[in-house]
C-alpha positions, 0 to 999 in steps of 0.5 A, a space after each residue: 267042539 273046539 278040538 274038532 274045529 282045530 283039527 279041521 282047521 289044521 287040515 285046511 291050513 296044510 292044504 292051502 295053495 301058497 299062491 292064492 289061499 283065499 278061494 280055498 279058505 272061503 270054500 272051507 267055511 272057516 272064514 264064517 266061523 265067528 258069524 252067528 249060526 242063524 247067519 250060516 256061521 258057527 258062532 264061535 266065542 273068543 275062548 273057542 277061537 283062541 286055539 285057532 289063532 295060536 295055530 295061525 301064529 305058528 305058521 308065519 307065511 299065512 295071510 290074515 285069516 283070523 282078521 278076515 274071520 272077524 271082519 266077516 262077522 261084522 260085515 257078511 259082505 266082506 270078501 274073502 281077503 285080508 281086511 283093512 285095519 279099520 275094519 276091526 275094533 282096535 281092542 279086538 285087532 290088538 288081542 288077535 295080534 297078541 295071540 298070533 305072537 304067542 303062537 309064533 313064540 311057542 314055535 320059536 321056543 320049540 325050534 330053539 330047544 331042538 337046535 340046542 339039543 342037536 347043535 354041538 360045540 366043544 364036543 357036546 350039545 350046546 343045550 348042555 351048557 348052563 348059560 344056554 339052559 338059562 337063556 332058554 328057560 327065560 325064553 320059555 317063561 316069556 313065551 308062556 307069559 305072552 300066551 297067558 296074557 293073550 288067553 286072558 283077553 279071549 273070554 266071552 263073545 267076540 263083540 264084547 272083548 275087554 279093552 283093558 284085557 286086550 291092552 294087557 295082552 298086547 303090551 305083555 306079548 310085545 314085551 315078550 316078543 322082544 326078549 324071545 327074538 333076541 334069545 332065539 337068535 343068540 342061541 341059533 347064532 348066524 344060522 338063524 338069519 340065513 335065507 334057508 332057516 325058518 327062524 328069521 321068518 318068525 322073528 320078522 313077523 313078531 316085529 310086525 305084530 308088535 307095531 300093529 295096532 299100537 306098540 307097548 308104549 301105546 297100550 301102557 298109556 291106555 292102561 295107565 289112563 284107565 287106572 288113573 280115571 278109576 278111584 279103586 286101589 290097584 288090587 281092585 283094578 287088577 281084579 276088575 280086568 
């Protein structure tokens, strides 16, 4: 079922008018996916929502669609527009930001690999140089780590998201975003910041999402406070996440 929603969601995103996408989104019904079926929604769980958030993150020009879904789940009278930050529980907002970053980093990874396999220097593709291969491998590791951390937070009902898992997701995605952006720009060189290239659109959004709803230090402190307040050992705490 989640694959069906994702296919339809992609079609809607591809057809959105850039000037004012909200009326089309409201008409599509996707803004009500998180509302209970009895209230005219689809009652999606966090697990089912995750692929949609990733896809949204792979398109940096989109408005705050996922946040609007979450806001309308809590308040059906909320309009079809980006919600205020206070409209969402902080752990949920942080987890959404982490998943959006994971989607953006997946797109940056694909973009960087494509550039490395087509751009030539000294008579061969730059992706054939060992130093570049090493950097792309690190980028891939960081992007996957962010995705795994974000996906671990997207478990169960939306209203019951784990604050600790959301903290881990936001912290790890933020850490990964810093390294992924630096490596991607290093591989692309000056072209990555040129007006016509897509890379800087993604990396600028990554910087914004890193700071949204608290940066890495904020969530690290919250995780530390949670761990110190619990008498269990570190292994038990990790299993409890």
